[in-house]
Phi, psi and omega in degrees: 000128177284161179246152183232146164273141180219151170234134182249144174261126181271169183294338181271001182093356182280169185234136181240136178243138177213184172231153176195162175272334175229094186301321181293320178292319179294320172308315176297317172297322171305309185297326180287353180084010176253004173277220181294145180300321180306317184285341179300129177072014181244020183288171353294148182249140180221130183287125183244349175202138175220147183214119175298129187240359176091255188256179184297312179303319177290326179294310179301318181290323179289326177303313179296324182293313181290321176299339180276348181287160178278161173315312183295322179293318178294325181293320179295319173302320181269004181097001177069019183286335194239112182250000000 
């Protein structure tokens, strides 16, 4: 089962980066308030980017790399559609 890197746009305009094997299922967990502490109370949440990474190790490495990007670099990665 492949892992995916995903980026969520929170209702307050911030971006959240994570990994999952099923992005839609993980989004539902975030929306229920049982996901990451950061996303609680920041709805509505929208998946704005997903990237297949292969295995968990590759996904974790990619997640670290993306989390190190500036906001502007993340916006460029997702196509700059969300400011």
